[in-house]
N, C-alpha and C positions, 0 to 999 in steps of 0.2 A: 736923522740922528746927529747930534753934535759931536764934533771931534774934541777929544781932551787935549790934543796937541796942536791946535791951530794958533796962529798969531793973535787971533781975536778971543783968546781964552777969557772966560768970565767966571766969577765965583759960582754962578748957577750950575756950572759943570761939576763942581765938587758935590753939590746936592745930588745930582744924577748918579754919581759914582757911589756916594754913601747909601743911597736907597737900594743899590743893587745887592748890598750885603743883607743877609737875613740872620736872625737869631732864632735858635731853637732852644726853648726852655723845657727841660725834662723834669717834671715834678713827681716825686713819689708821693702817693696818697698819705694823708696824715694818719695818726694812730686810730685804729678802729676799736669798737667795742669787742670784748673778748667773745669769740664765737663758740657756739656749742660744738661745731666742727668747722674745719678750715674752708669747706666749700660754701658755708653760709655767706650770703650777700648782705652784710649788715652795714650800718652807718658808723659815724665817727664817735669816739669816746669823748669825754670831757677834755682829756689830754690832747686829742686830735683837734678839737675845736680851738684850743689855745694855740696849737701849731698853725692852724689856718689864720688866726689873728696875726701871728708873726709874719706869715706869708703876705697877707694884705697890707700890713704896715710897711714892709719892704717895697713891694711893687706899686703901692699907691703914692709913694713919696717921690714924685718927680720923674719916674721912669716910664712915662707915657709915650708910646710910639704912635704914629699916625694911623697905621694899619696893623691891627692885631687880630689873631684868631685863637680860639680856645677849643681844644679837642680833648675828650676824656674817654677812658675805658668805660664800658657800660656798668661797671661795678659801682654800687651806691657810695662806697667810701671815696672813690675817685671823683664822682660827681659832686659830693659834698665838700671835697677839698677845693675844687677848681671853680665851681659855680659862683661863689661870692666874689672872686676876683674878676670873673667875666662881667658881673653886674657892676662893679666899680668902674670898669672901662666902658660900660654901656653896650656890651656885646652879648650875644647869645652863645651859650655853651652847646657844642655839637658832640654827639656821642659817636665814637669811632670804634667799631668792633675789632679792628686790627690792633688796637692798644690793649686788649684784654690779656690777662696773664695766661701762661701756658696751661692748656687744659690737661687735667690729670686723667682724662678719659680718652686716651688714644692719640693725642697730638705728639708726634715724634719731635725730637730736638731739631731735626732738619726742617720739618714743616713749620715749627715755631720760628726758627731763624728766617725762613722764607717769608713768613707773615710780617715779621719786624722789618725785613728788607723792603717788602712791598710798601709798607707805610713810609719808610724813609725816602724811597724813590718818588712816591706821590707828593711828599711834603716839599720837595724841591720846586714844585710848580705852584705852591701856595702863593697867593698875592699879598699875604701879610708880611710886614717887616719883622714882626715878632710872632712866633708860633708857640703858644703855651700848650703843653701836653701833660696830662696826668695819667700815670700808669703805675706799674707794680715793680717789686723787687727783682723779678726775673727779666722783665721787659726792658727796663732802663739800662742795666748793664749790657744786655745784648745789643741794644741800639748804639750805645756809646762805643762798644767794641767794633761794631761795623763801621762807624764813622771815624773813629780815632785810632783803632787798632791798639787800644789800651783797655785795661780793666778799671772799673770804678764801682764803688759801693756807695749807695745813697740811702741815708737813714730816712725813716718815715717823716714826712712833712718838710723835707729838704729838696733841693734841686741842683741841677747842673745846667750851665748855659754854654751853648755851642754856636760858633759862627758857621754859617753854611756858605 
């Protein structure tokens, strides 16, 4: 391991330091088709497809990291939000059950918070420089609060970026 404080300091050491920082991009899924009931796992609406186009426009314009990973909640609207971006980067989208929204059928707030925390702990060991995550209106604020001890509201099709 090179020392950053040696007399033979070289610019390559800056790159080693820069690579140690990771970015976590928490994306809320884009607008979905109006469901018959809230538990329906449906895809994106036309408005949601336009939101995805804006996401692609922003992230495909010179924001390419060398190592990126894409993780999505299993819900169809999350997959449809993030998969096009993964394709632009030439990467595969992985489904991560820990990113799912809180279950209305018996998942306590404590269990939900524990699930969010389990994901955040495991993401610290990701080899990616940038980790793109697509999840839900309950999950993203819970994750942000655990990382920054602040509240955040993320509208559909938008994101927050965090340095880890």
